[in-house]
N, C-alpha and C positions, 0 to 999 in steps of 0.2 A: 262616297267620303272625298277628301281636299286631301294636297300631298301634303297635308299636316298631322301631326299630333300634338294631345298636350300632354303634359305629365307633373306628377305635382312632387312635392318636397320629397318623397320617400322615395322615390324612384331617382331623385338628384342626388340624394344625399347618398345611397348607390354607388355613384359612378364616383361619389367623389373620397369615400371609406368601404376600408374593405368589411362586409359583412355581409349576413344572407344574402343571397339572390343578388349579390354585387355583379356574377360574371353575365347571369341572365341582363341586367339592366344594361352592362356594356355591349353586350350583344345585340340588342336589340337598338343601342344608340349608333352602334357601330352601320348595322343594315336600315339603319335610316338614311345613315351620311351617304350610304352607297344607294341607294334605291333616291338620292335627294328631296326624303322628307321632310319636310323644316319641323323641330321640335318646339313647340311652345310653351309656354306658361303665364300665369300674371304674375303680378310685380310681387303680390306677398309671396310668391317660391322663395324669393332671396330672405324674405325676414323669416323665412319658415326652417331653411336650410342653416340660416345663421343661428338661429336657435339650437336646431340638432348639433351644429357640432359647439355649440358654449356648451350645451349638455356634458358632451363630452372631455370639454376643459376640465369643468366641475370633478369629473369624476376622473381624473389623472392621465385619461386615454390619450389627448392631445395637448401640446403646450396650446398658447396663444396666440405665438406668430404661427402655427401649423394649420389653425383652425382659420385664422385672418389668409394665409396663402391659396388655401383650400375657399375659402371664400371670393377669392380673386380668381380663381382658377374656372368659377363654377360659369363667370361670363363669357370666358374662350372655350367653353363646350359650343359653340354654336346653337346654345339656347335662347329663343329671341321672348322677350316680356312685352307684355301685353298688360295695356291698362286695364283697372278690373271696374272701373266708376261706369259704366256702362251696362254692364251685365250684374251688378252688385242686387237688385230689382228681382232679377229671374233668379237671382243665385239663393235667395231669401225664401222664393215659392218652391224651388228644388227643396232646400231643408226640409221643410215644414210636411213636403209631398211623401218624401222617404223615411222622416222622422230621423233625422242626421241628428248627433251629440254635436258638432264644431259646423257652423256656418260655413265660415271658411274654406271647408273640404267644396260647400255646393258650389264654390267662385270658379273650382277648378273644372266643374261639370257644364257650368254654365257658358264659360269658354269654350270649350269642346261642342256643343250647342251651338254657336253662336259661330264658329269656324267651322263648323260641318266636321268637325274633326275625330279622330279615334282617343280616348281619354285612356292613359297606363297609372297605374297604381300599383305601388306595394305595401300599401294599408289595407289589410284584410277586413275588419268592420266595415270600412267605407264600402269595398268590393262587394261585400255581403249584402250591406243594405243598399245597393242599387245593379249591384253584376247583372242581375238573373231579368231584372226587366229593363235594363237601356242597352241593346245587344253592341254599342259604341263601345263600352267600358270594357277595358281589359284589367286583369291583373297577371304581374309577373308570376304568381304563384299556378296560375291555370294552363292547361296544356295547349289549347287552340292558339293559333296564330305568333305563334312562338317562332 
């Protein structure tokens, strides 16, 4: 594995909005920064996080201005965006191989695979679908490697 990790939107949202396992996500980010590990994500993460924040606006949990500010802060957390164009074909194969409901979840897997990096998620169904078969996939809810 390289000195990089890939995170999905379920982890990034926890960095921005207090919710279950947010402290675990923040602790990992702090550890990675101390160890010089780079957090990577496909560009689609910004859209997914934006949608999660928008849903909180719709439910009255956040004001639009706060959601916009938080989305802007995401870019200041040291998360490095990567184009997913070159990994989309592999993502399609991974989505089919693991029977994933959402093909975009496989984009994170394909990026981690391409970067020879660990992948971290807080998405329980995604982790359940792939975590036992892929040793480089980790969940905030697991006990190992935290």
